[in-house]
C-alpha positions as CSV (number, residue, x, y, z in Angstrom):
1,X,113.0,-50.3,77.2
2,X,109.7,-48.7,77.9
3,X,109.2,-48.5,74.1
4,X,109.2,-52.3,74.0
5,X,106.5,-52.4,76.6
6,X,104.4,-49.9,74.7
7,X,104.7,-51.7,71.4
8,X,104.0,-55.1,73.0
9,X,100.9,-53.6,74.6
10,X,99.6,-52.2,71.3
11,X,100.1,-55.6,69.6
12,X,98.3,-57.3,72.5
13,X,95.4,-54.9,72.2
14,X,95.2,-55.4,68.4
15,X,95.1,-59.1,68.8
16,X,92.4,-59.0,71.5
17,X,90.2,-56.7,69.2
18,X,90.7,-59.1,66.2
19,X,89.6,-62.1,68.2
20,X,86.7,-60.3,69.7
21,X,85.5,-58.9,66.2
22,X,85.8,-62.4,64.7
23,X,83.5,-63.8,67.3
24,X,80.9,-61.2,66.7
25,X,81.0,-61.6,63.0
26,X,80.5,-65.4,63.4
27,X,77.5,-64.7,65.5
28,X,76.0,-62.3,62.9
29,X,76.7,-64.7,60.0
30,X,74.8,-67.5,61.8
31,X,71.9,-65.2,62.3
32,X,71.8,-64.2,58.5
33,X,71.9,-67.9,57.6
34,X,68.9,-68.6,59.8
35,X,67.1,-65.7,58.1
36,X,68.0,-66.9,54.6
37,X,66.8,-70.4,55.5
38,X,63.5,-68.9,56.6
39,X,63.1,-66.9,53.3
40,X,63.9,-70.0,51.3
41,X,61.3,-72.0,53.2
42,X,58.7,-69.3,52.7
43,X,59.5,-69.1,49.0
44,X,59.2,-72.8,48.6
45,X,55.9,-72.8,50.5
46,X,54.6,-69.9,48.2
47,X,55.8,-71.7,45.1
48,X,54.1,-74.9,46.1
49,X,50.9,-72.9,46.7
50,X,51.2,-71.2,43.2
51,X,51.8,-74.6,41.7
52,X,48.7,-76.0,43.3
53,X,46.7,-73.1,42.1
54,X,48.0,-73.4,38.5
55,X,47.4,-77.1,38.6
56,X,43.8,-76.5,39.8
57,X,43.2,-73.9,37.0
58,X,44.7,-76.3,34.4
59,X,42.4,-79.0,35.6
60,X,39.4,-76.7,35.4
61,X,40.3,-75.5,31.9
62,X,40.8,-79.2,30.8
63,X,37.5,-80.1,32.2
64,X,35.8,-77.2,30.4
65,X,37.5,-78.1,27.1
66,X,36.5,-81.7,27.6
67,X,32.8,-80.7,28.1
68,X,32.9,-78.4,25.0
69,X,34.4,-81.2,22.9
70,X,31.7,-83.6,24.2
71,X,29.0,-81.1,23.3
72,X,30.5,-80.6,19.8
73,X,30.8,-84.4,19.3
74,X,27.2,-84.8,20.4
75,X,26.0,-82.2,17.9
76,X,28.0,-83.8,15.0
77,X,26.6,-87.2,16.0
78,X,23.1,-85.7,15.8
79,X,23.8,-84.2,12.4
80,X,25.2,-87.5,11.2
81,X,22.1,-89.2,12.4
82,X,19.9,-86.7,10.5
83,X,22.0,-87.1,7.3
84,X,21.9,-90.9,7.7
85,X,18.1,-90.7,8.0
86,X,17.9,-88.5,5.0
87,X,20.1,-90.8,2.9
88,X,18.0,-93.7,4.0
89,X,14.8,-92.0,2.8
90,X,16.5,-90.9,-0.4
91,X,17.6,-94.5,-1.0
92,X,14.1,-95.7,-0.4
93,X,12.7,-93.1,-2.9
94,X,15.3,-94.1,-5.5
95,X,14.4,-97.7,-5.1
96,X,10.8,-96.8,-5.6
97,X,11.6,-94.7,-8.7
98,X,13.8,-97.5,-10.0
99,X,10.9,-99.9,-9.7
100,X,8.6,-97.4,-11.4
101,X,11.1,-97.0,-14.2
102,X,11.4,-100.7,-14.7
103,X,7.6,-101.0,-14.9
104,X,7.5,-98.0,-17.4
105,X,10.3,-99.6,-19.4
106,X,8.5,-102.8,-19.6
107,X,5.3,-101.0,-20.6
108,X,7.1,-99.0,-23.3
109,X,8.7,-102.0,-24.7
110,X,5.3,-103.6,-24.9
111,X,3.9,-100.4,-26.6
112,X,6.8,-100.4,-29.1
113,X,6.1,-104.0,-29.9
114,X,2.5,-103.3,-30.5
115,X,3.3,-100.1,-32.5
116,X,5.7,-102.1,-34.7
117,X,2.9,-104.7,-35.3
118,X,0.4,-101.9,-36.1
119,X,3.0,-100.2,-38.4
120,X,3.6,-103.4,-40.2
121,X,-0.1,-104.0,-40.6
122,X,-0.5,-100.3,-41.7
123,X,2.2,-100.6,-44.4
124,X,0.4,-103.7,-45.7
125,X,-2.9,-101.9,-45.8
126,X,-1.4,-98.8,-47.3
127,X,0.2,-100.9,-50.1
128,X,-3.1,-102.6,-50.7
129,X,-4.9,-99.2,-50.8
130,X,-2.3,-97.7,-53.1
131,X,-2.8,-100.6,-55.5
132,X,-6.5,-100.3,-55.3
133,X,-6.4,-96.5,-55.9
134,X,-4.0,-96.9,-58.8
135,X,-6.5,-99.4,-60.3
136,X,-9.4,-97.1,-59.7
137,X,-7.9,-93.8,-60.7
138,X,-5.7,-95.0,-63.5
139,X,-2.7,-93.1,-62.0
140,X,0.7,-94.4,-61.0
141,X,2.2,-93.7,-57.6
142,X,4.4,-90.9,-58.9
143,X,1.6,-89.2,-60.7
144,X,-0.6,-89.4,-57.7
145,X,2.2,-87.9,-55.6
146,X,2.7,-85.0,-58.0
147,X,-1.1,-84.3,-58.0
148,X,-1.1,-84.4,-54.2
149,X,1.8,-82.1,-54.0
150,X,0.1,-79.5,-56.2
151,X,-3.0,-79.7,-54.1
152,X,-1.0,-79.4,-50.9
153,X,0.9,-76.4,-52.3
154,X,-2.3,-74.6,-53.3
155,X,-3.8,-75.4,-50.0
156,X,-0.7,-74.1,-48.2
157,X,-0.8,-70.8,-50.1
158,X,-4.4,-70.3,-49.2
159,X,-3.7,-71.2,-45.6
160,X,-0.7,-68.8,-45.5
161,X,-2.8,-66.1,-47.0
162,X,-5.6,-66.6,-44.4
163,X,-3.0,-66.7,-41.6
164,X,-1.3,-63.6,-42.9
165,X,-4.6,-61.8,-43.1
166,X,-5.6,-62.8,-39.5
167,X,-2.1,-62.0,-38.2
168,X,-2.0,-58.6,-39.9
169,X,-5.4,-57.7,-38.5
170,X,-4.4,-58.8,-35.1
171,X,-1.1,-56.9,-35.1
172,X,-2.8,-53.8,-36.5
173,X,-5.4,-54.0,-33.8
174,X,-2.8,-54.3,-31.1
175,X,-0.1,-52.0,-32.4
176,X,-2.1,-49.2,-34.1
177,X,-3.7,-47.8,-31.0
178,X,-0.4,-47.8,-29.0
179,X,1.6,-46.4,-31.9
180,X,-0.9,-43.6,-32.5
181,X,-0.9,-42.8,-28.8
182,X,2.8,-42.5,-28.6
183,X,3.2,-40.6,-31.9
184,X,0.3,-38.3,-31.2
185,X,1.7,-37.6,-27.7
186,X,5.1,-36.7,-29.1
187,X,3.7,-34.6,-31.9
188,X,1.4,-32.7,-29.6
189,X,4.2,-31.9,-27.2
190,X,6.2,-30.3,-30.1
191,X,4.8,-27.8,-32.5
192,X,7.3,-26.6,-35.1
193,X,7.1,-23.6,-37.2
194,X,6.8,-24.1,-41.0
195,X,9.7,-22.4,-42.7
196,X,9.7,-21.5,-46.3
197,X,13.0,-20.4,-47.9
198,X,13.5,-19.0,-51.4
199,X,16.5,-18.4,-53.5
200,X,16.2,-14.6,-53.4
201,X,17.0,-11.9,-50.9
202,X,15.8,-8.3,-51.2
203,X,17.8,-5.4,-49.9
204,X,16.0,-2.1,-49.5
205,X,17.7,1.1,-50.9
206,X,17.3,4.6,-49.5
207,X,16.6,5.8,-53.1
208,X,17.0,4.6,-56.7
209,X,20.2,6.7,-57.0
210,X,22.0,3.8,-55.1
211,X,21.4,1.5,-58.0
212,X,23.8,3.4,-60.2
213,X,26.4,3.4,-57.4
214,X,26.0,-0.3,-56.9
215,X,26.5,-0.9,-60.6
216,X,29.5,1.4,-60.7
217,X,31.4,2.8,-63.7
218,X,31.1,0.4,-66.6
219,X,29.7,-2.2,-64.1
220,X,32.9,-2.7,-62.1
221,X,31.3,-2.5,-58.7
222,X,28.6,-5.1,-59.4
223,X,31.2,-7.4,-61.1
224,X,33.5,-7.1,-58.1
225,X,30.6,-7.8,-55.7
226,X,29.4,-10.9,-57.7
227,X,32.9,-12.2,-58.0
228,X,33.6,-11.9,-54.2
229,X,30.3,-13.3,-53.0
230,X,29.3,-15.8,-55.8
231,X,25.8,-14.2,-55.8
232,X,24.0,-12.7,-58.7
233,X,22.9,-9.0,-58.2
234,X,19.6,-8.1,-60.0
235,X,19.1,-4.4,-60.5
236,X,15.7,-4.0,-62.2
237,X,12.8,-1.6,-62.2
238,X,11.6,-2.6,-58.7
239,X,11.6,0.8,-56.8
240,X,14.2,1.2,-54.0
241,X,15.2,-2.5,-54.0
242,X,18.0,-4.6,-55.2
243,X,17.7,-8.4,-55.4
244,X,20.4,-11.0,-54.6
245,X,19.9,-14.4,-56.2
246,X,21.7,-17.6,-55.3
247,X,20.8,-21.2,-54.6
248,X,23.4,-21.2,-51.8
249,X,21.7,-19.6,-48.7
250,X,25.1,-19.1,-47.0
251,X,26.5,-17.1,-49.8
252,X,23.3,-15.2,-50.1
253,X,23.3,-14.2,-46.4
254,X,27.0,-13.0,-46.7
255,X,26.0,-10.9,-49.7
256,X,23.0,-9.4,-48.0
257,X,25.0,-8.4,-44.9
258,X,27.8,-6.9,-47.1
259,X,25.3,-5.0,-49.3
260,X,23.5,-3.5,-46.3
261,X,26.8,-2.3,-44.8
262,X,27.9,-0.8,-48.2
263,X,24.6,1.0,-48.5
264,X,24.8,2.2,-44.9
265,X,28.4,3.4,-45.4
266,X,27.7,5.0,-48.8
267,X,31.1,4.3,-50.2
268,X,30.8,1.7,-52.9
269,X,34.0,0.7,-54.7
270,X,35.9,-2.6,-55.2
271,X,38.2,-2.1,-52.2
272,X,35.3,-1.3,-49.8
273,X,33.3,-4.1,-51.3
274,X,36.1,-6.6,-50.5
275,X,36.4,-5.2,-46.9
276,X,32.7,-5.5,-46.2
277,X,32.4,-9.0,-47.7
278,X,35.2,-10.2,-45.4
279,X,33.5,-8.6,-42.4
280,X,30.2,-10.2,-43.4
281,X,31.9,-13.6,-43.6
282,X,33.2,-13.2,-40.1
283,X,29.8,-12.1,-38.8
284,X,28.2,-15.1,-40.5
285,X,30.7,-17.5,-38.9
286,X,29.9,-16.0,-35.5
287,X,26.2,-16.3,-36.3
288,X,26.7,-20.0,-37.2
289,X,28.5,-20.7,-33.9
290,X,25.7,-18.9,-32.0
291,X,23.0,-20.9,-33.8
292,X,24.8,-24.2,-33.0
293,X,25.3,-23.2,-29.3
294,X,21.7,-22.1,-29.1
295,X,20.5,-25.4,-30.5
296,X,22.5,-27.6,-28.1
297,X,21.5,-25.4,-25.2
298,X,17.8,-25.7,-26.0
299,X,18.2,-29.5,-26.2
300,X,20.2,-29.7,-22.9
301,X,23.1,-31.4,-24.6
302,X,26.6,-31.1,-23.2
303,X,30.2,-32.3,-23.9
304,X,29.9,-31.8,-27.7
305,X,32.9,-31.0,-29.9
306,X,33.1,-27.4,-31.1
307,X,33.4,-28.5,-34.7
308,X,30.1,-30.3,-34.4
309,X,28.6,-27.1,-33.0
310,X,29.7,-25.3,-36.1
311,X,28.3,-28.0,-38.4
312,X,25.0,-27.8,-36.6
313,X,24.9,-24.0,-37.1
314,X,25.7,-24.4,-40.8
315,X,22.6,-26.5,-41.2
316,X,20.6,-23.2,-40.9
317,X,21.9,-22.4,-44.4
318,X,21.1,-25.8,-45.9
319,X,17.7,-26.6,-47.5
320,X,16.3,-30.0,-48.5
321,X,13.0,-30.2,-50.4
322,X,12.4,-26.6,-49.2
323,X,12.9,-27.6,-45.5
324,X,15.4,-25.8,-43.4
325,X,17.8,-28.4,-42.1
326,X,18.6,-26.9,-38.7
327,X,14.8,-26.6,-38.0
328,X,14.4,-30.2,-39.2
329,X,17.3,-31.5,-37.0
330,X,15.8,-29.7,-34.0
331,X,12.4,-31.1,-34.7
332,X,13.8,-34.7,-35.1
333,X,15.7,-34.3,-31.8
334,X,12.6,-33.2,-29.9
335,X,10.4,-35.9,-31.5
336,X,13.0,-38.6,-30.9
337,X,13.5,-37.5,-27.3
338,X,9.7,-37.5,-26.7
339,X,9.3,-40.9,-28.3
340,X,12.1,-42.3,-26.1
341,X,10.4,-40.7,-23.0
342,X,7.1,-42.2,-23.9
343,X,8.8,-45.7,-24.1
344,X,10.4,-45.2,-20.7
345,X,13.9,-44.6,-22.1
346,X,16.5,-41.9,-21.5
347,X,15.7,-39.1,-24.0
348,X,19.2,-37.5,-24.0
349,X,20.9,-40.0,-26.4
350,X,17.8,-39.7,-28.7
351,X,18.1,-35.9,-28.7
352,X,21.8,-36.1,-29.3
353,X,21.4,-38.5,-32.3
354,X,18.5,-36.3,-33.6
355,X,20.5,-33.0,-33.7
356,X,23.5,-34.7,-35.3
357,X,21.8,-37.1,-37.8
358,X,22.0,-34.7,-40.8
359,X,25.3,-32.8,-40.1
360,X,26.7,-34.5,-43.2
361,X,24.5,-32.2,-45.3
362,X,26.6,-29.2,-44.1
363,X,29.6,-30.7,-45.9
364,X,28.2,-33.2,-48.5
365,X,29.0,-30.8,-51.4
366,X,32.7,-31.3,-50.4
367,X,32.7,-35.0,-49.5
368,X,31.5,-37.9,-51.6
369,X,28.9,-40.3,-50.2
370,X,25.5,-40.3,-48.7
371,X,24.8,-37.7,-46.0
372,X,23.9,-40.4,-43.5
373,X,27.3,-42.1,-43.7
374,X,29.1,-38.7,-43.8
375,X,27.2,-37.7,-40.7
376,X,28.1,-40.9,-38.9
377,X,31.8,-40.5,-39.9
378,X,31.9,-36.9,-38.6
379,X,30.2,-38.0,-35.3
380,X,32.8,-40.8,-34.9
381,X,35.7,-38.5,-35.7
382,X,34.6,-35.9,-33.1
383,X,34.2,-38.4,-30.2
384,X,30.6,-39.5,-30.3
385,X,29.7,-43.0,-28.9
386,X,29.2,-46.0,-31.2
387,X,25.5,-46.1,-30.3
388,X,25.0,-42.5,-31.6
389,X,27.2,-43.2,-34.6
390,X,25.2,-46.4,-35.5
391,X,21.8,-44.6,-35.1
392,X,23.0,-41.8,-37.4
393,X,24.3,-44.2,-40.1
394,X,21.0,-46.2,-40.0
395,X,18.5,-43.4,-40.1
396,X,18.0,-43.5,-43.8
397,X,18.4,-47.3,-44.3
398,X,22.0,-47.4,-45.6
399,X,22.8,-49.5,-42.5
400,X,20.5,-52.1,-40.9
401,X,19.2,-50.7,-37.5
402,X,20.5,-52.8,-34.6
403,X,19.2,-50.8,-31.6
404,X,16.1,-49.1,-30.3
405,X,17.8,-45.7,-30.6
406,X,18.3,-46.3,-34.4
407,X,14.7,-47.2,-34.9
408,X,13.5,-44.2,-32.9
409,X,15.7,-41.9,-35.0
410,X,14.2,-43.4,-38.2
411,X,10.7,-42.8,-36.9
412,X,11.4,-39.2,-35.8
413,X,13.1,-38.4,-39.1
414,X,10.1,-39.8,-41.0
415,X,7.6,-37.9,-38.9
416,X,9.4,-34.6,-39.3
417,X,9.8,-35.0,-43.1
418,X,6.2,-36.3,-43.6
419,X,4.2,-33.7,-41.6
420,X,2.1,-31.3,-43.8
421,X,4.1,-28.4,-45.2
422,X,7.5,-29.8,-44.1
423,X,8.9,-30.5,-47.5
424,X,8.4,-29.2,-51.0
425,X,8.7,-31.5,-54.1
426,X,9.1,-30.5,-57.7
427,X,6.3,-31.4,-60.1
428,X,8.5,-33.7,-62.2
429,X,9.8,-35.6,-59.1
430,X,6.2,-36.0,-57.9
431,X,4.9,-37.4,-61.2
432,X,7.9,-39.8,-61.5
433,X,7.2,-41.1,-57.9
434,X,3.6,-41.8,-58.8
435,X,4.5,-43.5,-62.0
436,X,7.1,-45.7,-60.2
437,X,4.5,-46.6,-57.6
438,X,2.0,-47.7,-60.2
439,X,4.6,-49.7,-62.1
440,X,5.6,-51.6,-59.0
441,X,2.0,-52.6,-58.4
442,X,1.3,-53.7,-62.1
443,X,4.5,-55.8,-62.1
444,X,2.7,-58.5,-60.0
445,X,0.8,-61.3,-61.7
446,X,-2.9,-61.1,-61.6
447,X,-3.0,-57.2,-61.4
448,X,-5.2,-55.6,-64.0
449,X,-4.8,-51.9,-63.1
450,X,-3.2,-49.7,-60.4
451,X,-3.9,-46.1,-59.5
452,X,-1.9,-43.8,-57.2
453,X,-4.2,-41.4,-55.3
454,X,-4.1,-39.1,-52.3
455,X,-0.8,-37.5,-53.6
456,X,0.9,-40.9,-53.6
457,X,-0.2,-41.7,-50.0
458,X,-2.5,-44.5,-51.2
459,X,-2.5,-46.9,-54.2
460,X,-5.5,-48.8,-55.4
461,X,-4.7,-52.1,-57.1
462,X,-7.5,-53.8,-59.1
463,X,-6.9,-57.6,-59.6
464,X,-8.3,-60.0,-62.1
465,X,-11.0,-61.9,-60.2
466,X,-10.6,-65.1,-62.2
467,X,-6.9,-65.3,-61.3
468,X,-6.8,-64.0,-57.7
469,X,-9.3,-65.0,-55.0
470,X,-9.9,-63.3,-51.7
471,X,-7.1,-65.1,-49.8
472,X,-4.5,-64.5,-52.4
473,X,-5.6,-60.8,-52.6
474,X,-4.6,-60.4,-49.0
475,X,-1.2,-62.0,-49.7
476,X,-0.8,-59.8,-52.8
477,X,-1.3,-56.6,-50.7
478,X,1.4,-57.8,-48.3
479,X,3.9,-58.5,-51.0
480,X,3.2,-55.2,-52.8
481,X,3.7,-53.2,-49.6
482,X,7.0,-54.9,-48.8
483,X,8.2,-54.3,-52.4
484,X,7.3,-50.6,-52.2
485,X,9.3,-50.3,-48.9
486,X,12.4,-51.9,-50.5
487,X,12.4,-50.1,-53.9
488,X,10.7,-46.7,-53.5
489,X,11.9,-43.7,-51.6
490,X,8.9,-41.7,-50.2
491,X,8.0,-39.6,-47.2
492,X,5.5,-41.0,-44.6
493,X,3.6,-44.1,-45.5
494,X,1.6,-45.5,-48.4
495,X,-1.6,-47.5,-48.1
496,X,-2.0,-50.4,-50.4
497,X,-5.6,-51.2,-51.2
498,X,-6.2,-54.3,-53.2
499,X,-9.7,-54.6,-54.8
500,X,-11.2,-57.7,-56.2
501,X,-14.6,-57.4,-57.9
502,X,-16.7,-60.0,-59.8
503,X,-19.5,-58.8,-62.1
504,X,-22.1,-60.9,-63.7
505,X,-23.9,-59.2,-66.6
506,X,-26.9,-60.5,-68.6
507,X,-29.0,-58.7,-71.2
508,X,-32.7,-59.1,-71.2
509,X,-34.2,-59.2,-74.7
């Protein structure tokens, strides 16, 4: 029974707690709702404030942009006003020029009309004068025209001769001083040794007993030596000396080195001769390479193919008119470089072309063609530039020079070849050159005699005074000089001196 009272009490307590908790929760919920309403109101007030601030900033930005646009529009309006003013002024000037052109056009038309009238009157007067002249002279119009043409042609020749004389004197006066200055400066800056080569090399002997050992039993040693070297060995009465003879300096040098080693060793027989000749060939090849490297080092040239270095060295054993070709090439390189420097140009290409301009002479006995074109082909084959190749090809006139470098190389080559003692010439070739020079001069009409003097550096041409006057003599000297340049091969320059002399002779009885 009491259990029932207990359970009922518990239930009653639970129900009382439930209703009491619910009332408290409702009161707390109302309080939170009031707080939420306050937060929402504050947020709305802050949002409104932010919106007002953003709106204010937007209005300020809009006002600033409006002011900028107004200033830009104002500037453009000012520019347009300036352009409009300029266009108005230009239109006014164009209108003025148009009016001037109209006035000029009217004046020109009037002048043309007047000229046409004058031309018509002139034609009439000319016809009347022609008829009058024909009646007076007894010549037809065609005959008078022919006579006039002959007179004009003769007068034109005289005028050309006078102009040519004045022009030549003017050019000589302007160019001679500067040319002499440049050439003299280049020559003074380079002084080359004069080298004289022969076809013989002498080898000293310790005693005359070595002559028999060089000849060998029944001449077998000397025959073996000559066969291996291609050099003639002369064993004569000259004491303690044997002579090696050859027109090939390279072979002669190999033979000299081999002979000196054989004499130094003392053992002279065919096997030893072959061994020493082969060693001498190797020493000469090394010497050639050293000579080529020394030459390009002295000139300050770099990036050159090794084969070209060898060809440069081989020029030391090549002679032309008695002139050592390596020394000539070095001389041309120095002179060309100095001429280029005097003209304000880079001297390195000129030096490069100068040292390579005659390398074809190192191989021209193996390759057909002129040494200039062979040299150019070798330079092109071993990577030289087209400017260098063209200058080499043109240095002797086989190709027309198209650059300043080519002309400088021609001048340097001529200076090196023409200096005193540079080249030797056979007596027969010298006489033939003088005869050809005189024949060229006497081939011109009006020439009575021609004499080559000063070793062919000057030619005196005597003309017939009744056929050639002073003006035509000046023209004749010009034509003779140009013909000599085209047809004759000569070192240096040739002075053409045309002489016209009139003599009047009477005999008193």
